C-alpha positions in Angstrom: -12.3 7.3 9.9 -10.0 9.9 8.9 -7.4 9.7 5.6 -4.2 11.3 6.8 -0.7 11.3 5.5 1.6 11.1 8.4 3.9 14.0 9.6 5.4 13.7 12.7 7.8 10.9 13.6 5.4 9.7 16.2 2.6 9.6 13.3 5.5 7.5 10.9 6.4 5.2 13.9 2.9 4.1 14.0 2.8 3.9 10.4 5.6 1.8 9.8 4.8 -0.5 12.7 1.4 -1.6 11.4 3.4 -1.9 7.9 5.5 -4.5 9.4 3.4 -6.2 11.8 0.9 -7.2 8.9 3.2 -7.5 6.2 6.8 -8.9 7.8 6.1 -10.2 11.0 3.7 -13.2 10.2 6.8 -14.5 8.1 9.5 -13.8 11.2 11.1 -10.9 9.1 12.8 -8.0 12.0 11.3 -4.4 11.8 13.0 -2.6 9.1 12.1 -4.8 6.7 9.3 -3.0 5.9 11.3 -0.1 5.4 12.9 0.7 1.7 15.4 3.4 0.5 12.0 4.8 -1.7 10.4 5.8 1.7 11.8 9.1 1.8 10.1 10.2 -1.3 7.2 8.4 -1.3 3.5 9.9 -0.5 2.4 7.7 2.8 -1.6 7.5 3.8 -3.1 6.1 6.8 -6.1 5.9 7.8 -6.7 6.3 11.2 -9.8 6.0 13.4 -8.6 7.9 16.2 -5.8 9.6 17.7 -3.7 9.4 14.8 -3.5 5.5 15.3 -3.5 3.8 11.9 -5.9 1.2 11.1 -5.0 1.2 7.4 -1.8 2.3 5.5 -0.4 2.9 1.8 2.0 4.2 -0.1 3.3 5.5 -3.5 5.6 6.5 -5.6 6.8 7.2 -9.0 8.9 4.9 -11.4 9.1 8.2 -13.6 6.7 10.7 -14.7 4.2 8.4 -16.0 3.9 5.5 -14.0 3.2 5.3 -9.9 3.9 2.5 -7.8 0.9 1.2 -4.7 3.2 -0.4 -2.5 2.8 -1.9 1.3 -1.1 -1.9 1.7 -1.7 -3.3 4.9 -5.3 -2.8 6.9 -5.6 -4.5 10.4 -7.1 -8.1 10.4 -10.4 -6.3 11.9 -10.9 -3.8 9.7 -10.4 -5.4 6.6 -13.5 -6.2 4.2 -14.8 -2.5 5.6 -14.2 -0.1 3.2 -10.4 0.8 4.5 -8.3 -0.8 1.6 -10.8 0.7 -0.9 -10.5 4.4 0.6 -6.8 4.1 0.9 -6.6 2.9 -3.1 -9.1 5.6 -4.1 -6.7 8.3 -2.1 -3.5 7.0 -3.7 -5.3 7.1 -6.8 -6.4 10.5 -7.0 -2.7 11.7 -6.1 -1.2 9.6 -9.2 -3.6 11.8 -11.3 -3.0 15.2 -9.5 0.4 14.3 -10.4 -0.5 13.3 -13.9 0.7 9.6 -13.8 -1.0 7.6 -16.4 -1.1 4.6 -14.8 -0.4 2.5 -11.3 1.4 -0.5 -11.3 1.2 -2.8 -8.3 2.3 -6.3 -7.2 -0.5 -7.8 -5.4 -0.5 -10.9 -3.1 -2.0 -13.8 -4.7 -4.8 -13.8 -1.8 -5.2 -9.6 -2.8 -6.0 -10.0 -6.2 -9.8 -9.8 -6.0 -9.9 -6.6 -4.3 -7.2 -4.9 -7.1 -9.9 -6.7 -9.7 -12.6 -4.9 -8.0 -10.9 -1.7 -8.3 -10.1 -2.0 -12.0 -6.9 -3.4 -11.8 -5.9 -5.8 -14.7 -3.1 -8.9 -14.1 -0.3 -8.3 -16.3 2.2 -10.9 -15.3 3.4 -13.3 -13.0 6.0 -11.5 -10.9 7.8 -12.9 -8.1 7.9 -15.5 -4.7 8.5 -13.2 -1.6 9.8 -15.6 1.3 9.3 -18.1 -0.7 6.1 -18.5 -0.2 4.0 -15.3 -1.3 3.4 -15.4 -5.2 2.8 -11.8 -6.4 1.5 -10.9 -9.7 2.2 -7.4 -11.3 -1.4 -5.3 -12.3 -2.1 -2.1 -13.7 -4.4 0.2 -14.4 -5.2 3.2 -16.3 -6.0 6.6 -14.7 
């Protein structure tokens, strides 16, 4: 397994395709819905098994000088519960620390809450309902 930063157009195509397939396609959302305006200024990480084909992806951006936010964490189904998500979290947290962030926030889907609790995040509040069916909770971790 290699931790890589997507660099080329092809890298980003593979990165966004995995993000869409895991986080949007199951809810019949079109390609493109997995992207937002902060993608161009964010820190992107992908975990690859071979040939720069991502099996896990995640993104970190800064809301201000002290607060970083993790978004769009996704791991291929057959690689879940094998440490890929943990490696993504550690890599994103390390970058946030290096950039002098005080804390990280994220909005976790309800089924992912145990994963984030295990990594030191705490629930702050119920946040939003995505696609009228996916409850999210704001979580925070002090660095």
